[in-house]
ZAFIKOL-549010 format. One line per field, with one value per residue: chain; y, z, x of N, C-alpha, C in turn. Coordinates in steps of 0.1 Angstrom, whole numbers, always signed. Each point is the difference from the previous one (the first is absolute). Example, Ala and Ser with C-alpha at 12.3 -4.5 7.8 and 13.67 -1.06 7.14 Angstrom:
BEGIN
unit = c(A,A)
n_y = c(-57,+11)
n_z = c(+78,-7)
n_x = c(+132,-4)
ca_y = c(+12,+11)
ca_z = c(+0,+0)
ca_x = c(-9,+9)
c_y = c(+12,+11)
c_z = c(+0,+8)
c_x = c(+9,-8)
END
This chain:
BEGIN
unit = c(A,A,A,A,A,A,A,A,A,A,A,A,A,A,A,A,A,A,A,A,A,A,A,A,A,A,A,A,A,A,A,A,A,A,A,A,A,A,A,A,A,A,A,A,A,A,A,A,A,A,A,A,A,A,A,A,A,A,A,A,A,A,A,A,A,A,A,A,A,A,A,A,A,A,A,A,A,A,A,A,A,A,A,A,A,A,A,A,A,A,A,A,A,A,A,A,A,A,A,A,A,A,A,A,A,A,A,A,A,A,A,A,A,A,A,A,A,A,A,A,A,A,A,A,A,A,A,A,A,A,A,A,A,A,A,A,A,A,A,A,A,A,A,A,A,A,A,A,A,A,A,A,A,A,A,A,A,A,A)
n_y = c(-191,+3,-10,-9,+4,+0,-10,-5,+4,-5,-11,+1,+2,-9,-9,+4,-1,-12,+0,+3,+9,+1,+0,+11,+4,+10,-8,-8,+11,+4,-13,+2,+8,-8,+10,-8,-5,+11,+6,+9,-1,-10,-2,-10,-7,-3,-12,+8,-12,+0,+12,-1,-13,+8,+9,-12,+4,-8,-7,-10,+2,-7,-4,-9,+5,-13,+1,-9,-1,-7,-6,-3,-7,+8,-3,+13,-9,-3,+2,-13,-4,-13,+5,+6,-9,-5,+9,-2,-13,+0,+7,-9,-9,+8,+3,-2,-8,-1,+5,-11,+4,-9,+0,+9,-12,-1,+4,-12,-7,+9,+2,-11,+4,+3,-8,+6,-6,+6,-1,-13,-2,+7,-6,-9,+9,-9,-3,-12,-7,-10,-4,-7,-10,-5,-9,-7,-7,-2,-11,+1,+5,-10,-5,-8,+9,+5,-8,+6,+12,-6,-5,+11,+14,+1,-9,+9,+7,-4,-12)
n_z = c(+169,+2,-8,+6,+12,-6,-7,+11,+7,-10,+1,+14,-1,-9,+8,+11,-6,-3,+14,-2,+7,-14,-2,-6,+10,+1,-7,+8,+10,-8,-4,+12,-2,-10,-7,+1,+4,-1,+12,-2,+14,-10,+9,+4,-11,+15,+5,+10,+3,-13,+0,+12,-3,-13,+11,+8,+5,-7,+10,-6,-2,-11,+3,+9,+13,-1,+13,+5,+7,+6,+1,+12,+0,-9,-2,-3,-10,+2,-14,+2,-1,+3,+7,+4,-4,+5,+9,+1,-3,+10,+7,-2,+2,+9,-5,-9,+9,+0,+10,+5,+10,+7,+7,+7,+7,-2,-14,-1,+8,-10,+12,+1,+8,-11,-3,-11,-9,+3,+11,-3,-6,+9,+8,-8,+0,+4,-11,+0,+7,-4,+8,+3,+2,+7,-3,-3,+5,+9,+4,+7,+6,+5,-2,+10,-4,+0,+9,+0,-3,+8,+10,-1,-1,+6,+7,-4,-7,+9,-7)
n_x = c(-147,+12,+3,-8,+6,+11,-1,-6,+11,+9,-8,+1,+13,+1,-8,+5,+9,-7,-4,+13,-6,+1,-14,-2,-4,+11,+11,-2,-1,+11,-2,-3,+10,+2,-6,-10,+10,+1,-4,-10,+0,+2,-10,+6,-5,+4,-3,-3,-6,-2,-4,-7,-5,-5,-4,+3,+13,+7,+4,-1,+13,+1,+12,+0,+3,+1,-6,+8,-11,+9,-12,+3,-10,-3,+11,+3,+6,+14,+3,-1,+13,-4,-8,+11,+4,-10,+1,+13,-4,-10,+8,+10,-9,-2,+12,-10,-2,+14,+3,+6,-5,+8,-11,+8,-1,+13,-2,-8,+10,+6,+2,-7,-10,-8,+12,-3,-6,-9,+4,+4,-12,-4,+7,-5,-8,-10,-2,+3,-8,+8,-10,+10,-8,+9,-9,+10,-7,+7,-2,+9,-10,+3,-13,-6,-8,+12,-1,-13,+4,+10,-8,-10,+4,+11,-8,-9,+8,+4,+8)
ca_y = c(+8,+15,+4,+1,+13,+11,+0,+7,+15,+6,+0,+11,+13,+3,+3,+11,+11,+2,+7,+15,+13,+8,+11,+12,+2,+12,-1,-9,+8,+10,-4,+3,+15,+1,-1,+3,-8,+11,+8,+13,+7,-6,-13,-13,-8,-13,+0,+5,-10,-6,+11,-1,-10,+1,+10,-4,-2,-10,+3,-9,+2,-9,-8,+4,-6,-9,-6,-14,-3,-15,-1,-15,+0,+13,+9,+3,-5,+1,-11,-10,+1,-7,+9,+12,-6,-1,+12,+6,-6,+6,+13,+0,-3,+12,+13,+11,+5,+8,-7,-8,+3,-6,+9,-3,+0,+11,+15,+3,+2,+11,+12,-4,-10,-9,+1,-5,-2,+13,+10,-2,+3,+16,+3,-7,+7,-10,+5,-10,-11,-13,-7,-14,-6,-13,-5,-14,-3,-17,-4,-12,-7,-12,-4,-14,+1,-1,-14,-4,+6,-9,-14,-4,+5,-4,-15,-4,-7,-12,-12)
ca_z = c(+6,-1,-14,-2,+6,-9,-10,+4,+2,-12,-7,+5,-4,-13,-1,+6,-10,-11,+4,+6,-10,-5,-9,+8,+4,-7,-14,-2,+3,-10,-10,+3,+0,-14,-5,+8,+13,+9,+0,-4,+9,-1,+9,-9,+0,+4,+13,+8,+7,-9,-3,+12,-2,-10,+1,+5,-8,+4,+8,-3,-14,-3,+8,+14,+11,+4,+12,+2,+15,+3,+14,+5,+12,+3,+3,-11,+2,-12,-11,-1,-13,-11,-4,-5,-13,-6,-2,-10,-12,-2,-2,-13,-12,+1,+1,-3,+13,+8,+9,+13,+12,+13,+10,+11,+14,+8,-2,+8,+14,+3,+7,-1,+9,-8,-14,-11,-14,-4,+6,-5,-13,-2,+3,-9,-12,-9,-6,+3,+9,-2,+12,-1,+15,+1,+11,+1,+14,+3,+15,+3,+12,-2,+12,-3,-11,-12,-1,-7,-13,-6,-1,-8,-13,-6,-3,-6,-14,+1,+3)
ca_x = c(-11,+2,-3,-15,-5,+3,-9,-12,+2,+2,-12,-8,+5,-5,-15,-1,+5,-10,-11,+3,-6,+11,-5,-2,-14,-5,-3,-12,-11,-1,-8,-14,-1,-2,-14,-12,+0,+1,-10,+4,+9,+13,+2,-1,-13,+5,-4,+10,+7,+9,+11,+11,+8,+10,+11,+11,+12,+9,+9,+12,+6,+11,+6,-3,+6,-9,+5,-3,+0,-2,-6,+1,-8,-4,+13,+9,+11,+10,-2,+13,+8,-6,-12,+5,+6,-14,-6,+10,-2,-12,+2,+7,-10,-11,+7,-9,-8,+8,+9,-8,+8,-5,-4,+9,-4,+9,-6,-15,+2,+9,-6,-14,-4,-8,+4,-9,+5,-3,+10,+12,-3,+0,+14,+8,-5,-6,-11,-10,+7,-8,+1,-4,+2,+2,-9,+1,+1,+3,+2,+9,-4,-6,-6,-2,-11,+6,-1,-9,+5,+10,-5,-12,+0,+13,+1,-13,+2,+12,-7)
c_y = c(+16,+4,+1,+13,+11,+1,+5,+14,+7,+3,+10,+13,+3,+3,+13,+12,+3,+8,+13,+11,+6,+13,+12,+2,+14,-1,-9,+8,+12,-5,+3,+15,+5,+1,-9,-8,+11,+8,+15,+6,-8,-11,-12,-6,-12,+1,+4,-11,-7,+9,+0,-12,-2,+10,-3,-2,-12,+3,-7,+1,-9,+7,+6,-8,-9,-9,-14,-3,-13,-1,-14,+1,+15,+10,+1,-5,+4,-10,-7,+1,-7,+7,+12,-4,-2,+14,+8,-3,+7,+15,+3,-2,+11,+11,+14,+3,+8,-8,-6,+2,-8,+10,-7,+1,+11,+13,+2,+2,+11,+11,-2,-9,-11,+0,-6,-2,+14,+11,-3,+3,+15,+3,-4,+7,-9,+4,-10,-13,-13,-7,-16,-7,-16,-7,-14,-3,-16,-2,-12,-8,-14,-6,-14,-3,-1,-17,-5,+2,-10,-14,+0,+7,-5,-14,-3,-7,-10,-12,-9)
c_z = c(-3,-17,-2,+7,-9,-12,+3,+2,-13,-7,+7,-4,-15,-1,+5,-10,-11,+5,+4,-10,-4,-9,+8,+1,-6,-14,-4,+1,-10,-11,+3,+0,-15,-2,-9,+13,+11,+1,-4,+9,+1,+10,-7,+4,+4,+15,+10,+8,-10,-3,+11,+0,-9,+0,+6,-10,+3,+10,-3,-14,-2,-8,+15,+9,+6,+12,+0,+15,+1,+16,+4,+14,+6,+2,-13,+2,-13,-8,+0,-13,-10,-7,-7,-13,-10,-4,-11,-13,-7,-5,-14,-13,+0,+3,-1,+12,+8,+10,+10,+12,+12,+9,+12,+14,+8,-1,+6,+13,+6,+7,+0,+12,-6,-15,-10,-11,-8,+3,-6,-16,-2,+3,-12,-14,-10,-7,+2,+7,-4,+14,-2,+14,-2,+12,+3,+17,+2,+13,+0,+13,-2,+14,-2,-10,-15,-3,-10,-15,-6,-3,-7,-14,-6,-5,-10,-14,+0,+4,+4)
c_x = c(+4,-3,-14,-5,+5,-9,-14,+0,+0,-14,-9,+4,-4,-14,-2,+4,-10,-11,+3,-3,+13,-4,-3,-16,-4,-3,-14,-12,+0,-7,-16,-3,-3,-15,-4,+1,+2,-13,+4,+9,+14,+2,-2,-13,+3,-6,+11,+8,+9,+11,+11,+8,+10,+11,+13,+10,+7,+10,+14,+3,+11,+11,-3,+10,-10,+6,-5,-1,-5,-4,+0,-9,-4,+12,+8,+14,+8,-3,+14,+6,-8,-12,+4,+5,-12,-6,+9,-3,-14,+2,+7,-9,-11,+5,-8,-10,+8,+10,-7,+10,-7,-3,+8,-7,+8,-4,-12,+2,+6,-9,-14,-4,-8,+3,-10,+6,-4,+11,+13,+1,+3,+15,+9,-5,-6,-13,-12,+6,-9,+3,-3,+3,+2,-8,+2,+3,+2,+3,+11,-1,-7,-5,-3,-9,+9,+5,-10,+4,+8,-7,-12,+2,+13,+1,-12,+4,+11,-7,+12)
END
């Protein structure tokens, strides 16, 4: 299960990295300042809404410090040893992305009445955070209805 989880998370990281803005908005808009693309006053011949959207600069540069936040039932938790090993393998294979750091629940709780992943990430000086949640729930309680599971479904294919 942990391997599948890590593979899914790795795919999300790599997919997310493909969509990250890495080009400069200023450089993009400079292309519209060259005649005849510009008006006589030097303003670009481009829709103002498009110019505003294109003017944003990327905030994430690689290599980066990428946090790994493990959430179980809505609570930030530490990453167990087996998962740490899987993340270490992933980080080694994709060293160009930067370093991967576990977001610490202890650091999140230091001096804060309401610890958050965002607060811990800021304290750990992380550039980006990959949040993944484990959501497997189970019940170990048996009732008298569990007998039907054994007799009807369990015995269905046996003769």
